[in-house]
C-alpha positions in Angstrom: -6.1 -4.3 11.3 -4.6 -7.4 12.3 -1.5 -6.4 14.2 -1.0 -9.8 15.9 0.0 -10.9 12.2 2.3 -7.8 12.0 4.0 -9.2 15.4 4.2 -12.6 14.0 6.0 -11.2 10.8 8.4 -9.2 12.9 9.2 -12.1 14.9 9.9 -14.4 11.9 12.1 -11.7 10.5 13.9 -11.2 13.7 12.9 -7.4 13.8 12.4 -5.8 17.2 10.3 -3.0 18.4 13.3 -0.7 18.8 14.4 -1.5 15.0 10.7 -0.6 13.9 10.7 2.5 16.1 13.9 3.8 14.7 12.9 3.1 11.0 9.6 4.9 11.6 11.3 7.9 13.6 9.3 6.9 16.6 10.1 6.5 20.3 9.9 2.8 21.6 6.9 3.7 23.6 5.4 5.4 20.4 5.7 2.3 18.3 4.5 0.2 21.3 1.3 2.1 21.4 0.6 1.9 17.8 1.0 -1.8 17.5 -1.0 -2.5 20.7 -3.7 0.0 19.6 -3.1 2.1 22.7 -4.9 5.5 22.6 -6.6 4.4 19.4 -3.3 5.5 17.5 -2.7 3.6 14.1 -0.1 3.4 11.5 -0.1 6.2 9.0 0.3 5.2 5.3 3.7 6.1 4.9 4.6 4.3 8.1 2.8 1.2 6.7 5.1 1.5 3.4 8.1 1.4 5.5 7.0 -1.5 7.3 5.9 -3.4 4.5 9.2 -2.8 2.9 11.3 -3.7 5.9 9.4 -7.0 6.3 9.2 -7.9 2.5 5.5 -8.1 2.9 3.2 -8.9 -0.2 0.5 -6.3 -0.9 -2.0 -8.9 0.2 -0.4 -9.3 3.5 0.1 -5.4 4.2 -3.5 -5.0 3.2 -4.5 -7.6 5.9 -2.4 -6.0 8.6 -3.2 -2.3 8.0 -6.6 -2.1 6.2 -8.6 -5.2 7.0 -11.2 -4.9 9.7 
């Protein structure tokens, strides 16, 4: 998972943690924990799909961010 790339894409699209948290139905802390890999929590597939749509990510970008080790 390349969450640093996710952060770059969010910044490029001017999408805040708050916006993403609301989109995913999470608290701000909940989203921050996921993107910072705190407590080993990651994104579920449905969350990854919502993020992909919001940031207009290609399939390749989404795969790199969420599934590539």
